[in-house]
KOLSE-928864 format. One line per 5 residues: number of its first residue (from 1); for each residue x, y, z of N, C-alpha, C, O. Coordinates in Angstrom, 2 decimals, decimal comma, padded with zeros to 5 digits, m for minus. Each point is the difference from the previous one (the first is absolute). Example, Ala and Ser with C-alpha at 12.3 -4.5 7.8 and 13.67 -1.06 7.14 Angstrom:
# residues 2
1> 013,19 m005,69 007,80 m000,89 001,19 000,00 000,90 001,20 000,00 001,04 m000,02 000,66 | m001,39 001,07 m001,38 000,82 001,19 000,06 m000,77 001,09 000,73 000,51 001,11 000,17;
//
This chain:
# residues 221
1> m062,58 162,84 011,61 001,29 000,07 m000,43 000,66 001,19 m000,79 000,99 000,70 000,21 | m001,99 m000,73 m001,23 000,14 000,85 m000,83 m000,44 001,64 000,33 000,76 000,91 m000,32 | m001,94 m000,67 000,94 000,15 000,74 001,25 001,12 000,79 000,73 000,15 001,22 000,09 | 000,76 m002,48 000,52 001,17 000,55 000,77 000,91 000,31 m001,30 000,31 001,20 000,00 | 000,08 m001,71 m000,83 001,26 000,76 m001,06 m000,28 000,99 m000,87 000,81 000,88 m000,28;
6> m002,42 m001,01 m000,38 m000,38 000,83 m000,85 m000,18 m000,41 m001,35 000,79 m000,86 m000,37 | m001,65 001,28 m000,47 m000,44 m000,74 m001,41 001,32 000,58 m000,36 000,81 m000,52 000,77 | m000,43 001,03 m001,27 001,12 000,65 m000,44 001,40 m000,82 m000,06 000,73 m000,39 m000,92 | m000,71 000,30 002,43 001,70 m000,79 000,35 m000,69 m001,63 m000,13 000,81 m000,89 000,24 | m002,17 000,48 m000,57 m000,20 m001,16 000,05 000,08 m000,27 m001,82 000,74 m000,87 m000,45;
11> m001,48 001,64 m000,35 000,33 m000,31 m001,40 001,45 000,02 m000,44 000,56 m000,86 m000,69 | 000,06 002,22 001,31 001,71 m000,55 m000,38 000,65 m000,98 000,22 000,90 m000,35 m000,76 | m001,22 m000,30 001,85 000,56 m001,10 000,61 m000,63 m001,10 m001,19 000,61 m000,93 m000,52 | m001,59 001,23 000,36 m000,70 m001,27 m001,00 000,68 000,20 m001,43 000,19 m000,99 m000,71 | 000,11 002,07 000,35 000,45 000,50 m001,28 001,47 m000,89 m000,06 000,35 m000,87 m000,81;
16> 000,40 001,48 002,06 001,64 m000,43 m000,02 m000,07 m001,62 m000,03 000,90 m000,60 m000,59 | m002,10 m000,23 001,30 m000,03 m001,35 000,23 m000,08 m000,47 m001,76 000,83 m000,73 m000,53 | m002,05 001,36 m000,19 000,23 m000,48 m001,45 000,99 000,43 m000,27 000,88 m000,74 000,45 | m000,40 001,77 m001,08 001,66 m000,09 m000,80 001,19 m000,89 000,78 001,08 m000,19 m000,55 | m001,43 m000,39 002,04 000,74 m001,00 000,19 m000,32 m001,13 m000,38 000,94 m000,79 000,12;
21> m001,85 000,34 m000,54 m000,74 m001,23 m000,87 000,45 000,25 m001,25 000,86 m000,63 m000,62 | m001,62 001,79 000,20 000,61 m000,08 m001,96 001,31 m000,30 000,21 000,24 m001,19 m000,25 | 000,88 001,94 000,68 001,12 m000,26 000,05 000,65 m001,54 000,14 000,79 m000,74 m000,59 | m001,60 000,75 001,65 000,59 m001,89 000,56 m000,17 m000,62 m001,89 000,83 m000,35 m000,84 | m002,54 000,50 000,81 m000,58 m000,67 m001,34 001,15 000,15 m000,94 000,48 m001,07 m000,38;
26> 000,12 002,30 m000,16 000,72 000,22 m000,77 001,49 m000,85 000,04 000,57 m000,55 m000,94 | m000,15 000,67 002,36 001,28 m000,39 m000,10 m000,16 m001,42 000,19 001,13 m000,42 000,24 | m002,15 m000,76 m000,22 m000,39 m000,96 000,04 m000,16 m000,51 m001,59 000,32 m001,09 m000,48 | m000,84 002,08 m000,09 m000,63 m000,49 m001,18 001,00 000,44 m000,96 000,37 m000,81 m000,85 | 000,16 002,12 000,89 001,14 000,17 m001,43 001,20 000,04 001,04 000,75 m000,99 000,04;
31> m000,60 001,70 000,52 002,02 000,18 000,69 000,20 m001,09 000,18 000,92 m000,36 m000,74 | m001,53 m000,99 001,77 000,72 m000,60 000,36 000,14 m000,81 m001,55 000,99 000,50 m000,54 | m001,39 m001,19 m000,05 m000,10 m000,64 m001,34 001,31 000,39 m000,68 000,89 m000,77 m000,35 | m000,92 002,20 000,22 000,71 000,50 m000,80 001,55 m000,23 000,72 001,01 m000,25 m000,67 | m001,01 000,37 001,91 000,94 000,10 000,86 000,51 m001,89 m000,01 001,20 m000,26 000,05;
36> m001,87 m000,49 m000,10 000,37 m001,44 m000,32 000,66 m000,16 m001,25 001,19 m000,30 m000,08 | m002,02 000,50 m000,99 000,38 000,03 m001,13 001,51 000,46 m000,43 000,75 m000,64 m000,74 | m000,46 001,96 001,41 001,21 000,99 m000,31 000,98 m001,30 001,16 001,12 m000,23 m000,46 | m001,34 m000,31 001,41 000,64 m000,60 000,60 000,57 m001,29 m000,78 001,20 m000,28 000,09 | m002,10 m000,48 m000,85 m000,09 m001,04 m000,80 001,16 000,21 m000,98 000,86 m000,82 m000,30;
41> m001,01 002,05 m000,13 000,72 000,63 m001,67 001,20 000,03 000,88 000,87 m000,75 m000,45 | m000,56 001,29 001,44 001,42 m000,04 000,58 000,48 m001,07 000,49 001,13 m000,02 000,50 | m001,93 m001,09 m000,55 000,51 m001,33 000,77 000,78 m000,63 m001,61 001,16 m000,41 m000,05 | m001,93 000,46 m000,93 m000,03 000,00 m001,47 001,41 000,48 m000,34 000,86 m000,79 m000,39 | m000,64 002,16 000,54 000,76 000,50 m000,36 001,60 m000,40 000,37 000,92 m000,28 m000,77;
46> m000,93 000,34 002,12 000,93 m000,64 000,93 000,52 m001,63 m000,22 001,09 m000,47 000,32 | m001,99 m000,07 m000,82 000,06 m001,42 m000,55 000,88 m000,09 m000,98 001,00 m000,71 m000,11 | m001,59 001,73 m000,81 000,59 000,12 m001,92 001,24 000,54 000,29 000,78 m000,43 m000,85 | 000,05 001,49 001,97 000,89 000,47 m000,17 001,22 m001,36 000,54 001,00 m000,35 m000,64 | m001,43 m000,18 001,87 000,46 m001,12 000,48 000,58 m001,15 m001,00 001,10 m000,54 000,03;
51> m002,39 000,29 m001,11 000,48 m001,06 m001,05 000,56 000,54 m000,92 000,74 m000,76 m000,62 | m000,81 002,09 000,15 001,19 000,85 m000,75 001,00 m000,03 000,14 000,82 m000,12 m000,91 | m000,57 000,23 002,12 001,33 000,01 001,37 000,73 m001,15 m000,61 001,07 000,16 m000,60 | m001,72 m001,46 000,76 000,28 m001,22 000,18 000,84 m000,46 m001,55 001,03 m000,66 m000,10 | m001,82 001,23 m000,97 m000,04 000,04 m001,16 001,31 000,41 m000,50 000,88 m000,64 m000,58;
56> m000,96 002,05 000,99 001,34 000,91 m000,15 001,41 m001,10 000,18 000,79 m000,41 m000,86 | m000,85 000,15 002,33 001,13 m000,78 000,55 000,13 m001,32 m000,56 001,04 m000,63 000,19 | m001,97 000,18 m000,83 000,20 m001,42 m000,93 000,54 000,70 m001,40 001,03 m000,48 m000,48 | m001,50 001,31 m000,04 000,57 000,30 m001,33 001,65 000,56 000,24 000,80 m000,16 m000,93 | m000,37 000,79 002,13 001,52 000,39 000,20 000,37 m001,08 000,50 001,14 000,31 000,32;
61> m001,27 m001,44 000,02 000,29 m001,00 000,26 000,31 m001,01 m001,25 000,97 m000,74 000,09 | m001,85 000,72 m001,30 000,12 m000,70 m001,14 000,57 000,90 m000,78 m000,21 m000,12 m001,21 | 000,74 000,83 001,50 001,11 001,41 m000,73 001,39 m000,29 000,33 000,92 000,02 m000,81 | m000,84 m000,23 001,77 001,54 m000,57 000,85 000,11 m001,17 m000,44 001,12 m000,13 m000,47 | m001,80 m000,95 000,37 m000,22 m001,34 m000,47 000,46 000,31 m001,54 000,99 m000,62 m000,39;
66> m001,43 001,26 m000,25 000,04 m000,22 m001,33 001,43 000,71 m000,11 000,84 m000,62 m000,64 | m000,49 001,78 001,17 001,43 000,36 m000,13 001,40 m000,98 000,29 001,05 m000,17 m000,61 | m001,68 m000,41 001,97 000,92 m000,95 000,44 000,26 m001,13 m000,71 001,13 m000,49 000,08 | m002,25 m000,21 m001,00 m000,41 m001,50 m000,88 000,46 000,47 m001,32 000,35 m000,84 m000,83 | m000,30 002,49 000,49 000,03 000,02 m001,60 001,35 m000,31 m000,46 000,09 m000,45 m001,14;
71> 001,11 000,64 001,91 001,30 m000,74 m000,16 000,37 m001,08 000,12 001,10 m000,43 m000,36 | m002,40 m000,45 001,13 000,61 m001,36 000,16 m000,70 m000,52 m001,74 000,56 m000,88 m000,66 | m001,58 001,45 000,26 m000,88 m000,35 m001,00 001,01 000,09 m001,05 000,06 m000,96 m000,76 | 000,80 002,01 000,55 000,78 000,28 m001,16 001,44 m000,67 000,39 001,07 000,42 m000,42 | m001,18 m001,19 001,03 001,34 m000,53 000,33 m000,29 m001,83 m000,65 000,66 m000,87 m000,56;
76> m001,53 001,01 000,89 m000,97 m001,41 m000,11 m000,54 000,11 m001,96 m000,11 m000,98 m000,73 | m000,04 001,93 000,45 m000,21 000,09 m001,60 001,19 m000,14 m000,49 000,07 m000,64 m001,04 | 001,13 001,15 001,60 001,21 m000,06 m000,69 000,71 m001,38 m000,02 000,87 m000,26 m000,82 | m001,30 m000,62 001,78 000,65 m001,20 000,15 m001,13 m001,04 m001,01 000,25 m001,19 m000,23 | m001,33 001,81 m000,20 m000,82 m000,83 m001,28 m001,15 m000,73 000,97 m000,32 m001,17 m000,22;
81> m000,18 001,81 001,12 m000,91 m000,80 001,08 m001,42 000,20 m001,15 m000,68 m001,02 m000,15 | 000,35 002,00 m000,46 m001,07 000,25 m000,37 000,18 m000,04 m001,75 m000,30 000,79 m000,90 | 000,92 m002,07 000,94 000,28 m000,16 m001,74 m000,21 m001,17 m000,42 000,22 m000,90 000,81 | m000,71 000,53 m002,22 m000,05 m001,68 m000,55 000,55 m001,09 000,40 001,12 000,48 000,17 | m001,02 m001,41 000,09 001,14 m000,94 000,39 000,57 m000,31 m001,25 m000,77 m000,76 m000,57;
86> 001,73 000,99 m000,12 000,63 m000,28 m001,27 000,98 m001,55 m000,18 001,14 m000,26 000,39 | m001,78 m000,25 m000,88 000,65 m001,73 000,23 001,25 000,31 m000,80 000,96 m000,43 000,65 | m000,55 001,00 m001,80 001,22 000,21 m001,08 000,84 000,75 001,21 000,83 m000,62 000,66 | m001,14 002,08 m000,45 000,95 000,52 000,70 000,32 m000,37 001,48 000,98 000,52 000,53 | m002,03 m001,65 000,36 000,66 m000,44 001,08 000,88 m001,06 m000,71 001,09 m000,01 000,56;
91> m001,12 m000,72 m001,38 000,87 m001,12 m000,34 001,65 000,60 m000,25 001,11 m000,49 000,19 | m001,69 001,99 m000,78 002,00 000,45 m000,16 000,38 000,68 001,33 001,20 m000,15 000,26 | m001,81 000,76 000,53 m000,03 000,05 001,40 000,74 m001,01 001,05 000,88 000,20 000,83 | m001,69 m001,48 m001,25 000,87 m001,04 000,73 001,36 m000,90 m000,54 000,71 m000,78 000,64 | m000,63 001,15 m001,89 001,18 000,32 m000,75 001,14 000,31 000,65 001,01 m000,55 000,45;
96> m001,68 002,01 m000,61 001,29 001,04 000,69 m000,05 m000,16 001,36 000,91 000,75 000,38 | m001,37 m001,23 000,55 m000,32 000,02 001,51 001,53 m001,13 m000,25 001,11 000,17 000,50 | m001,54 m001,24 m001,36 000,84 m001,21 000,10 001,63 000,53 000,00 000,81 m000,35 000,86 | m000,51 001,23 m001,98 001,35 000,51 m000,04 000,32 000,63 000,93 001,12 m000,21 000,46 | m002,18 001,48 000,30 000,63 000,71 001,06 000,21 m000,75 001,29 000,78 000,39 000,87;
101> m001,43 m001,38 m000,81 000,07 m000,78 001,28 001,18 m001,02 m000,22 000,15 m000,89 000,84 | 000,65 000,97 m001,87 001,09 m001,04 m000,40 m000,13 m001,59 000,02 000,92 m000,74 000,34 | m002,21 000,31 m000,77 000,02 m001,14 000,30 000,01 m000,49 m001,09 m000,07 000,68 m001,02 | 000,19 m002,19 001,01 000,65 m001,22 m001,24 m001,36 000,09 m000,94 000,09 000,12 m001,22 | m001,08 m000,18 001,75 m001,24 m000,41 m000,58 m001,58 m000,21 000,79 m000,11 m000,14 001,22;
106> m000,60 000,14 m001,82 m001,47 m000,26 000,27 m000,98 m000,19 m000,64 000,08 000,55 m001,10 | m001,29 m001,25 001,31 m001,12 m000,02 m001,18 m000,92 000,94 000,92 000,33 000,54 001,05 | m001,71 m000,47 m001,77 m000,82 000,96 000,37 m001,18 m000,23 m000,24 m000,16 m000,04 m001,22 | m000,88 m000,16 001,84 m001,40 000,18 m000,48 m001,02 000,38 000,46 m000,46 m000,51 001,01 | m000,21 001,62 m001,74 m000,74 001,15 000,14 m001,86 m000,75 m000,20 m000,66 m000,03 m001,04;
111> 000,25 m000,46 002,37 m001,57 m000,46 m000,14 m000,60 001,34 m000,48 000,59 001,07 000,18 | m002,12 m001,20 m000,98 m001,25 000,78 m000,42 m000,39 000,61 001,11 m000,20 m000,75 000,95 | 000,04 001,91 m000,77 m000,57 001,29 000,86 m001,13 m000,82 000,65 m000,61 m000,85 m000,66 | 000,29 001,13 002,17 m001,31 000,13 000,60 m000,38 001,06 000,34 000,80 000,93 m000,14 | m001,95 m000,69 000,63 m000,43 001,41 000,55 m000,19 m000,32 000,92 m000,33 m001,17 000,21;
116> 000,46 002,20 000,88 m000,13 m000,25 001,90 m000,88 000,66 000,29 000,09 001,16 m000,42 | m001,11 m001,43 001,08 m000,87 001,20 000,75 000,43 000,82 000,58 001,05 m000,24 000,59 | m001,59 001,46 m000,49 000,85 000,78 000,43 m001,16 001,46 000,54 m000,11 000,89 m000,83 | m000,36 m000,80 001,63 m001,26 001,02 000,32 000,69 001,39 m000,69 m000,66 000,55 m000,87 | 001,95 000,02 001,24 000,40 001,39 000,05 000,48 m000,40 m001,59 000,05 001,13 m000,47;
121> 000,31 m001,94 m000,53 000,10 m000,08 m001,35 m000,99 000,49 m000,73 000,00 000,70 m001,01 | m001,23 m001,36 001,99 m001,30 000,03 m000,73 m000,79 001,74 000,26 m000,72 000,75 m000,67 | 001,09 m000,75 001,44 m000,34 001,57 m000,02 000,37 000,74 m000,83 m000,83 000,81 m000,41 | 001,75 m000,80 000,01 000,99 000,78 m001,15 m000,35 m000,38 m001,41 000,62 000,26 m001,04 | m001,85 m000,99 001,24 000,20 m000,85 m001,54 001,14 m000,78 m000,37 000,07 m000,27 m001,20;
126> 000,84 m000,17 001,95 000,96 m000,79 m000,49 m000,20 m001,60 000,36 m000,85 m000,55 000,69 | 001,83 000,09 m001,33 000,03 m001,58 000,69 001,66 m000,50 000,29 000,90 000,18 m000,81 | m000,77 m000,72 001,91 001,56 m000,37 000,48 000,12 m001,61 m000,56 m000,63 m001,00 000,35 | 001,50 001,12 m001,17 000,39 m001,15 m000,14 001,28 m000,93 m000,01 001,09 000,57 m000,06 | m001,12 m001,88 000,11 001,18 m000,91 000,04 000,81 m000,90 m000,76 m000,63 m000,80 m000,69;
131> 001,63 000,74 000,67 000,42 m001,36 m000,85 001,40 m000,14 000,61 000,89 000,79 000,28 | m001,10 m002,39 m000,18 001,57 m000,23 000,59 000,76 m000,16 m001,22 m000,20 000,01 m001,21 | 001,26 m000,19 002,13 001,70 m000,39 m000,72 000,58 m000,78 000,49 000,69 000,29 000,98 | m000,72 m001,13 m001,29 000,84 m001,11 000,38 002,23 m000,01 m000,31 000,09 000,16 m001,22 | 000,57 m000,21 001,48 001,36 000,06 m000,33 000,72 m001,69 000,70 m000,19 m000,37 001,15;
136> 000,85 m000,27 m002,02 000,10 m001,16 m000,07 001,53 m000,04 m000,51 000,48 000,81 m000,79 | 000,31 m002,03 001,47 001,32 m000,01 m000,18 001,02 001,13 000,27 001,07 m000,04 m000,61 | m001,29 000,97 001,42 000,71 000,81 000,56 001,66 m000,20 000,29 000,46 m000,28 001,10 | 000,23 000,47 m002,17 001,21 m000,90 000,36 001,38 001,81 000,21 000,09 001,04 m000,64 | 000,53 m001,51 001,63 000,83 000,95 000,26 001,95 m000,52 000,75 000,21 m001,11 000,50;
141> 000,48 001,78 m000,57 000,69 m000,58 000,66 000,44 000,45 001,43 000,87 m000,45 000,74 | m001,67 001,37 m000,62 000,07 000,63 001,27 m001,57 m000,18 000,71 m000,81 m000,48 m000,79 | 000,31 000,76 002,08 m001,01 000,25 000,53 m000,03 001,32 m000,29 m001,17 000,38 000,05 | 001,92 000,52 m000,34 m000,26 001,54 000,19 m000,71 000,14 m001,53 m000,70 001,00 m000,10 | 000,76 m001,78 m001,00 m000,53 000,69 m001,11 m001,14 m000,65 000,24 m000,60 000,19 m001,06;
146> m000,32 m001,03 001,94 m001,18 m000,31 000,05 m000,91 001,19 000,90 m001,16 000,36 m000,21 | 002,06 000,08 001,19 m000,51 001,05 001,11 000,06 001,12 m001,28 m001,14 000,42 m000,16 | 001,91 000,10 m000,64 000,28 001,18 m000,61 m001,41 m000,45 m001,34 m000,57 000,86 m000,68 | 000,38 m001,83 000,62 m001,17 000,07 m001,02 m001,60 000,29 001,04 m001,03 000,58 m000,35 | 001,31 m001,14 001,45 m001,33 000,53 000,94 m000,16 001,50 000,10 m001,04 000,60 m000,26;
151> 002,10 m000,09 000,65 m000,02 001,64 000,26 m000,27 000,37 m001,43 m000,60 001,07 m000,15 | 000,98 m001,82 m001,10 m000,54 000,96 m001,00 m001,78 m000,14 m000,25 m000,67 000,94 m000,42 | 000,15 m002,15 000,73 m001,36 m000,24 m000,64 m000,68 001,08 001,73 m001,19 000,21 000,26 | 002,26 000,21 000,48 m000,94 000,87 001,00 m000,20 001,33 m000,76 m001,06 000,63 m000,08 | 002,28 m000,30 m000,47 000,43 002,02 000,14 m000,06 m000,03 m001,70 m000,39 001,06 m000,49;
156> 000,66 m001,91 m000,26 000,12 m000,25 m001,56 m001,40 m000,04 m000,88 m000,54 000,73 m000,83 | 000,20 m002,17 001,56 m001,17 m000,10 m000,72 m000,97 000,76 m000,36 000,38 001,17 000,10 | m001,37 m001,23 m000,45 m001,82 001,21 000,32 m000,63 m000,44 000,61 m000,46 m001,14 m000,02 | 000,25 002,34 000,97 m001,12 m000,42 001,37 m001,12 m000,53 m000,89 m000,28 000,25 m001,17 | m000,36 m001,17 002,20 000,89 m000,52 001,21 000,05 m001,67 m000,29 m000,83 m000,72 m000,55;
161> 001,87 000,48 001,03 000,99 m001,16 m000,10 m000,25 m000,87 001,56 000,51 000,70 000,88 | m000,91 m001,53 m000,48 m000,36 m000,67 001,20 000,84 m001,26 m000,11 m000,35 m000,76 m000,90 | 001,22 000,46 001,52 000,36 m001,50 m000,07 m000,84 m001,08 000,86 m000,52 000,22 001,09 | 000,50 m001,18 m001,65 m001,08 m000,61 000,12 000,50 m001,00 000,80 m000,30 m000,10 001,19 | 001,29 m000,94 m001,98 000,94 m000,84 000,87 001,65 m000,20 m000,53 000,18 000,11 m001,21;
166> 000,64 m000,31 001,81 001,22 000,18 m000,67 000,72 m001,64 001,26 m000,22 m000,55 001,08 | 001,05 000,50 m002,21 001,03 m001,27 000,73 001,42 000,07 m000,55 000,20 000,32 m001,18 | 000,67 m000,58 001,94 001,69 m000,25 m000,28 000,46 m000,95 000,43 m000,19 m000,39 001,15 | 001,09 m000,34 m002,22 000,58 m001,05 000,68 001,51 000,35 m000,90 000,18 000,84 m000,89 | 000,87 m001,91 001,55 001,34 m000,09 m000,87 m000,37 m001,01 m000,72 m000,76 m000,87 000,44;
171> 001,36 000,86 m001,86 m000,46 m000,92 m000,90 001,41 m000,73 000,14 000,07 m000,61 m001,06 | 001,01 000,36 001,73 001,11 m000,81 m000,28 000,83 000,10 000,71 m000,20 000,99 000,70 | 001,14 m001,50 m000,44 001,42 m000,23 001,22 000,79 000,96 m000,47 000,47 m000,06 m001,14 | m000,20 001,20 002,13 000,81 001,05 000,04 001,72 m000,80 000,54 000,51 m000,43 001,03 | m000,10 000,61 m002,63 001,34 m000,94 000,00 001,31 000,70 m000,62 m000,25 000,52 m001,08;
176> 001,15 m000,44 001,37 001,03 000,22 m000,78 m000,21 m000,03 m001,34 000,53 000,82 m000,75 | m001,34 m001,79 000,31 m000,40 m000,22 m001,70 m001,00 001,15 m000,56 000,12 000,63 m001,05 | m001,15 m000,51 002,06 m001,05 000,78 m000,04 000,76 001,37 m000,05 m000,19 000,71 m001,00 | 000,83 m000,38 001,76 000,81 001,16 000,16 000,01 000,66 m001,49 m000,48 000,98 m000,57 | 001,63 m002,50 000,20 000,75 000,78 m001,24 m000,71 000,39 m001,46 000,34 000,70 m000,95;
181> m001,74 m001,71 001,34 m000,67 000,19 m001,12 m001,04 001,36 000,18 m000,77 000,29 m000,91 | 000,81 000,18 001,65 m000,65 001,28 000,51 000,91 001,16 m000,77 m000,49 000,78 m000,83 | 002,06 m000,78 001,28 000,95 000,86 m000,33 000,21 m000,31 m001,64 000,47 000,92 m000,67 | m000,78 m002,12 000,03 000,07 000,16 m001,30 m001,25 000,33 m000,89 000,07 000,38 m001,17 | m000,84 m000,51 001,65 m001,72 000,81 m000,31 m000,46 m001,45 m000,58 m000,82 000,13 m000,91;
186> 001,14 m001,46 001,21 m000,63 m000,90 m000,45 m001,12 m000,57 000,63 m000,66 m000,78 m000,68 | 000,34 000,99 001,74 m000,71 m000,62 001,22 m001,66 000,31 m000,46 m000,56 001,04 m000,34 | 000,14 m002,20 000,47 m001,62 000,15 m000,01 m000,36 000,97 001,26 m000,99 000,73 m000,12 | 001,63 m000,71 001,13 m000,51 000,73 001,12 m000,18 m001,08 001,35 m000,30 m001,20 000,06 | 000,59 002,06 000,78 000,46 m000,63 001,51 m001,72 000,37 001,01 m000,19 m000,51 001,10;
191> m000,70 001,33 m001,69 m001,35 000,42 000,76 m000,98 m000,27 m001,36 000,05 000,35 m001,18 | m001,01 m001,20 002,05 m001,22 000,50 m001,27 m001,07 000,00 001,55 000,10 m000,55 001,10 | m001,15 001,53 m001,80 m001,25 000,50 000,68 m001,13 000,14 m000,88 000,22 000,10 m001,21 | m001,55 m000,06 001,72 m001,05 000,19 m001,13 m000,55 001,01 001,21 000,25 000,13 001,20 | m001,23 000,59 m002,28 m000,49 001,45 000,43 m001,62 m000,26 m000,28 m000,20 m001,00 m000,69;
196> m000,64 001,53 000,99 m001,56 000,44 m000,36 m000,49 001,13 000,87 000,13 000,29 001,19 | m000,62 000,11 m001,99 m000,26 001,40 000,50 m001,50 000,46 m001,02 m000,11 m000,39 m001,16 | m000,94 001,26 001,84 m000,75 000,57 m000,54 000,32 001,55 m000,39 000,71 000,79 000,62 | m001,48 m000,59 m001,88 000,11 001,19 m000,13 m001,07 000,61 m000,63 m000,45 m000,30 m001,11 | m000,11 001,57 002,21 m001,53 000,63 m000,06 000,03 001,56 m000,23 000,40 000,89 000,75;
201> m001,02 m000,82 m002,17 m000,47 001,10 m000,45 m001,05 000,75 000,53 m000,70 m000,70 000,72 | 000,33 001,88 m000,81 m001,52 000,95 m000,25 000,10 000,25 m001,88 000,95 000,35 m000,69 | m002,29 m000,70 000,36 m000,12 000,22 m001,36 m001,68 000,81 m000,24 m000,90 m000,27 000,79 | 000,74 001,00 m001,66 m001,03 000,41 000,26 m001,08 m000,83 m000,65 000,27 m000,75 m000,93 | m001,67 000,88 001,47 m001,01 m000,94 m000,95 m000,67 000,86 m000,90 m000,33 001,18 000,06;
206> 000,20 m002,26 m001,11 m000,57 000,73 m001,35 m001,06 m000,57 000,27 m000,20 m000,79 000,93 | m001,00 001,41 m002,22 m001,46 m000,14 m000,07 m000,50 m001,68 000,12 m000,74 m000,69 000,71 | 001,52 000,56 m001,68 000,35 m001,67 m000,53 000,66 m001,16 001,02 000,24 m001,17 m000,29 | m000,06 001,73 001,34 000,35 m000,90 000,81 m000,79 m000,69 000,98 m000,53 000,59 000,93 | 000,42 m002,15 m001,15 m000,86 m000,25 000,77 000,45 m001,89 000,76 000,81 m000,84 m000,39;
211> m001,48 000,85 001,21 000,31 m001,96 000,29 000,00 m000,87 m001,06 000,50 m001,06 000,35 | m000,81 001,04 m001,35 000,20 m000,90 m001,27 001,13 000,37 m001,15 000,52 m000,86 m000,71 | m000,30 001,92 000,66 001,25 000,49 m000,07 001,53 m000,08 000,63 001,10 m000,28 m000,46 | m001,50 000,58 001,48 000,92 m000,40 000,94 000,77 001,32 m000,04 m000,29 000,73 m000,95 | 001,47 m000,19 002,04 000,62 001,06 000,38 000,87 000,46 m001,25 000,80 m000,77 m000,53;
216> m000,99 001,99 000,12 001,12 000,88 m000,64 001,31 m000,06 000,38 000,28 m000,54 001,07 | 000,67 001,06 m001,84 001,04 000,59 000,64 001,11 m000,79 m000,50 000,97 000,75 000,04 | m000,63 m001,82 m000,46 001,30 m000,89 m000,21 000,15 m000,10 m001,89 m000,38 m000,86 m000,79 | 001,04 002,04 000,62 000,55 000,44 m001,37 000,69 m001,23 m000,43 000,64 m000,64 000,84 | m000,71 000,18 m002,25 001,05 m000,52 m000,48 m000,72 m001,54 000,09 000,88 m000,76 m000,41;
221> m001,90 000,10 000,71 m000,03 m001,08 000,39 m001,07 m000,88 m001,57 m000,27 m001,20 000,03;
//
């Protein structure tokens, strides 16, 4: 075989074969691992880019939500939703609402506050508190006065007041004598009602707030 192709040509072919083998060895031992490592890095980079793109989208959404909710937050703040529940101020406000609604009169009771479990409030290091307010013997000449009171509870009373129970009934016969007493201002009322509402606000937690001492936020107790 060597005689047919010659010694020089045989040596040349052997050299080419050795070079090819060396090239394959270098490729398998160096280049291929480098290519695999580069591909892994490329995959990781693509994954990081995808993750960052998602985070940027989430941040944009949060910024949009923040802008949309900021006005609502400020409106709630202006309505007193983030203030302490002041018992004396509440009593004065209920007296003012009695006059504004054109009622003959009523009695009211403000229960002690209770803490309401709320994960969103706890995340902001705040506490959601509630107190029940009961209006009894709500007397009015006409039912319009009662419904005006309900309107004031919704739009005048500090946020957030929620009607829990409500009842209304006629307290006397509607006759000529009753109408005459209304006109003369001597009537004790033709309509009587009772209203129970829950007053909820959010107040910041203090370092000394704990379950033993109970929730803070009811000033004037």
